[in-house]
MIPA-774113 format. One line per 4 residues: number of its first residue (from 1); for each residue x, y, z negated of C-alpha. Coordinates in Angstrom, 3 decimals. Layout:
// residues N
NUM) X,Y,Z  ...
END
This chain:
// residues 279
1) 174.796,218.940,-181.905  176.782,220.736,-184.607  179.316,220.334,-187.154  182.636,218.502,-186.981
5) 183.455,216.072,-184.320  186.405,214.586,-182.549  187.493,215.981,-179.344  189.536,214.471,-176.740
9) 191.665,216.244,-174.389  192.482,214.249,-171.092  194.711,214.499,-167.745  194.684,213.275,-164.651
13) 196.853,214.278,-161.665  195.620,217.560,-159.630  194.567,216.987,-156.084  197.849,218.137,-154.414
17) 200.255,215.686,-152.968  203.548,215.974,-154.811  202.533,218.795,-157.082  203.550,218.292,-160.663
21) 200.435,219.570,-161.864  197.475,217.837,-164.285  193.812,218.533,-164.208  192.893,218.896,-167.907
25) 189.302,218.373,-169.200  187.759,217.917,-172.861  184.916,215.193,-174.175  183.543,214.166,-177.632
29) 183.760,210.744,-176.680  186.639,208.358,-175.675  186.453,207.323,-172.210  188.786,204.607,-172.760
33) 185.683,203.094,-174.675  183.028,204.679,-173.000  183.986,205.285,-169.367  180.501,207.029,-168.198
37) 180.333,206.593,-164.321  178.957,210.269,-164.011  177.692,213.155,-165.869  173.941,211.698,-165.692
41) 175.320,208.687,-168.045  176.791,211.266,-170.395  173.621,213.557,-170.848  171.425,210.194,-171.443
45) 174.263,209.017,-173.973  174.083,212.205,-175.898  177.587,212.936,-175.375  179.495,215.860,-174.166
49) 181.747,216.687,-171.412  183.579,219.682,-170.535  184.257,220.122,-166.701  186.975,222.828,-167.152
53) 186.730,223.896,-163.455  187.119,220.331,-162.136  185.187,217.291,-160.893  183.841,214.520,-163.037
57) 186.134,211.857,-164.336  185.269,208.580,-165.601  188.566,207.765,-166.858  191.879,209.545,-167.159
61) 195.615,208.575,-166.380  198.790,210.746,-165.676  202.500,210.438,-165.323  203.450,210.795,-168.616
65) 200.373,208.688,-170.242  199.123,205.753,-168.702  195.394,206.486,-170.206  195.789,210.279,-169.912
69) 194.897,211.307,-173.427  196.912,214.363,-174.272  195.124,214.586,-177.897  191.935,213.582,-180.131
73) 191.619,216.188,-182.849  188.867,217.171,-185.104  186.915,220.229,-184.341  183.390,222.048,-184.748
77) 181.412,221.034,-181.854  178.777,223.499,-181.967  181.196,226.266,-181.866  182.684,224.637,-178.913
81) 179.318,224.236,-177.057  178.656,228.113,-177.735  182.000,228.978,-176.351  181.978,226.780,-173.359
85) 178.594,225.076,-172.099  179.123,221.083,-171.873  177.813,219.101,-169.185  177.750,222.000,-166.985
89) 179.727,222.052,-163.679  182.188,225.050,-163.609  181.502,225.246,-159.902  177.694,225.595,-160.205
93) 176.760,226.880,-163.674  177.978,230.005,-165.108  178.194,228.633,-168.571  180.555,226.082,-167.908
97) 183.193,228.555,-166.923  183.885,229.828,-170.338  185.417,233.246,-169.537  187.546,231.914,-166.669
101) 184.899,233.575,-164.307  187.188,233.830,-161.258  188.920,230.695,-160.932  192.567,230.998,-159.848
105) 192.542,234.668,-160.893  191.576,234.564,-164.742  193.100,231.338,-164.981  192.512,227.687,-164.205
109) 191.485,224.275,-165.921  194.324,224.748,-168.648  192.999,228.007,-169.998  189.468,226.567,-170.091
113) 190.302,223.510,-171.803  192.158,225.778,-174.096  189.172,227.677,-174.849  186.797,224.363,-175.643
117) 189.701,223.471,-178.150  189.750,226.823,-179.768  187.746,225.230,-182.361  190.510,222.736,-183.013
121) 193.132,223.570,-185.537  196.207,221.251,-186.343  198.884,222.475,-189.015  197.705,225.991,-189.108
125) 198.158,226.151,-184.936  195.441,226.339,-182.194  195.197,222.818,-180.534  195.671,223.339,-176.740
129) 196.482,220.790,-173.435  200.287,221.367,-173.941  201.837,218.666,-172.517  200.028,218.560,-169.207
133) 202.047,218.595,-166.330  202.242,222.313,-165.070  201.019,223.662,-168.156  204.016,225.858,-169.247
137) 203.887,227.415,-165.546  200.033,227.963,-165.943  200.564,229.765,-169.303  203.360,231.715,-167.765
141) 201.017,233.074,-165.507  197.544,233.305,-166.854  198.230,233.294,-170.665  196.739,230.680,-173.173
145) 193.172,231.610,-172.746  193.188,233.524,-169.444  193.152,237.061,-168.277  189.806,237.998,-169.672
149) 191.026,238.672,-172.991  188.219,241.382,-173.815  185.509,238.673,-172.800  187.409,236.051,-174.533
153) 187.383,238.018,-177.924  183.521,239.183,-177.238  182.683,235.264,-176.858  184.454,234.261,-179.985
157) 182.754,237.186,-182.198  179.288,236.255,-180.459  179.601,232.671,-181.256  180.573,233.393,-185.159
161) 184.072,231.601,-184.471  186.746,233.033,-186.687  190.435,233.062,-185.935  192.043,229.653,-186.246
165) 192.621,229.125,-189.956  196.517,229.585,-190.508  197.366,231.009,-187.392  197.615,234.611,-188.258
169) 196.242,236.046,-185.204  195.845,239.594,-185.080  193.257,241.503,-182.906  194.604,244.629,-181.031
173) 193.034,246.487,-178.147  191.184,243.324,-176.854  194.360,241.091,-177.122  195.553,238.462,-179.395
177) 199.076,239.253,-180.651  201.212,238.545,-183.671  201.839,234.817,-182.693  203.618,233.250,-179.729
181) 201.635,231.064,-177.454  202.605,227.811,-176.192  205.040,229.508,-173.331  206.676,231.857,-175.725
185) 207.076,229.156,-178.309  208.849,226.746,-175.659  210.984,229.409,-174.343  212.252,230.621,-177.811
189) 212.886,226.861,-178.817  215.096,226.363,-175.608  216.888,229.987,-175.369  216.331,231.633,-178.754
193) 219.685,230.671,-180.621  221.751,229.950,-177.506  221.031,232.871,-175.112  218.782,235.867,-176.816
197) 219.625,238.016,-173.944  218.133,235.499,-171.338  215.186,235.060,-173.564  214.439,238.563,-173.647
201) 214.922,238.869,-170.219  212.347,236.081,-169.606  210.049,237.438,-172.010  210.037,240.604,-170.068
205) 209.396,239.268,-167.017  206.505,237.073,-168.206  205.072,240.730,-169.252  205.466,241.889,-165.860
209) 204.095,238.631,-164.337  200.851,238.608,-166.471  200.185,242.401,-165.829  200.584,241.662,-161.981
213) 198.463,238.519,-161.958  195.702,240.243,-163.996  195.661,243.291,-161.560  192.634,243.237,-158.936
217) 192.116,245.736,-155.836  188.720,247.182,-155.887  186.746,246.444,-153.225  189.386,244.096,-151.669
221) 188.175,240.646,-150.519  188.937,238.016,-152.937  192.363,236.381,-152.310  192.341,232.608,-150.970
225) 193.896,229.753,-152.887  196.669,229.590,-150.600  197.389,233.436,-151.421  197.325,232.759,-154.924
229) 199.452,229.815,-155.141  201.848,231.809,-152.810  201.788,234.602,-155.380  202.150,232.206,-158.238
233) 205.024,230.480,-156.549  207.037,233.724,-155.974  206.919,234.634,-159.488  207.802,231.041,-160.690
237) 210.731,231.480,-158.330  211.803,234.882,-160.142  211.633,233.034,-163.420  213.775,230.297,-161.675
241) 216.489,232.834,-160.559  216.705,234.099,-163.877  217.107,230.771,-165.821  218.924,228.444,-163.326
245) 217.724,224.936,-162.415  218.615,223.206,-165.599  217.224,225.712,-167.935  214.103,226.313,-165.891
249) 213.701,222.519,-165.986  214.108,222.447,-169.683  211.228,225.117,-170.350  208.862,224.510,-167.370
253) 209.017,220.832,-167.355  209.654,220.114,-163.532  212.255,220.879,-160.795  212.248,224.311,-159.458
257) 212.730,223.052,-156.272  209.456,221.522,-156.467  206.533,223.528,-155.156  203.654,224.174,-157.591
261) 200.240,224.399,-156.546  197.709,225.336,-159.548  194.729,226.487,-157.486  192.740,223.870,-155.858
265) 191.436,225.513,-152.506  188.092,223.370,-152.970  187.358,225.524,-156.091  188.105,228.902,-154.694
269) 185.688,228.426,-152.074  182.797,227.848,-154.759  180.337,230.495,-155.117  181.220,230.308,-159.135
273) 184.807,231.149,-158.462  183.925,234.769,-157.448  184.536,237.655,-159.681  181.528,238.596,-161.878
277) 180.646,241.350,-164.439  182.387,240.418,-167.964  180.838,240.892,-171.387
END
């Protein structure tokens, strides 16, 4: 399947009681019209479902949207299939992982859904799953496309996907620079004119956070989901201490008194969640 098609980004509550987090995934069909019961039905119909490190969901629904639709957008479905293999359970098939090789360490479902949606551009900006609960915290910790930036650039180049038209991305030392990502855009909108000093401190903290969360200890045992969630919570607590509860809520979209779990323990136990050589 090649050429332009419509991509649908969906959300449903993640599997954590009381956690302000949505799981996100992408399809090229509208599950409100065609609620396929399983991946076998999807395949038989000739449709595409990107698991994005999650279970199969025939329908969606979230606290902010009864039908769970985050957005529908035109996109090059052929390139999307090259960037991330569809109809492939990320916990089993490495093609379905994009470059989120080590789930919970390189990123989570939000970053992988963004990799699929990289082929879609609206008003000159890359389409993302912004608006999903927990998304701003996820991008604060893992970035918009995950920590494997060199592998992501290699994947883009090998698939022949150019930088999104009008996004004015610059490629420097294996990282995407020159344009604020969704977290920085949100932080600037809230703090930029009112509290520029706080903004600068938050962005400096964010740089330290991303450097820390990308670090691996050679030869060490892979950290558990509980360890990763505790680490992430500690880093978010640092942001809350800097911002205060009101500004934190305005930027991150949830009360900092809530504990946020982004990493699903079931998926951390999957053999596909373990680190592998990057391209």
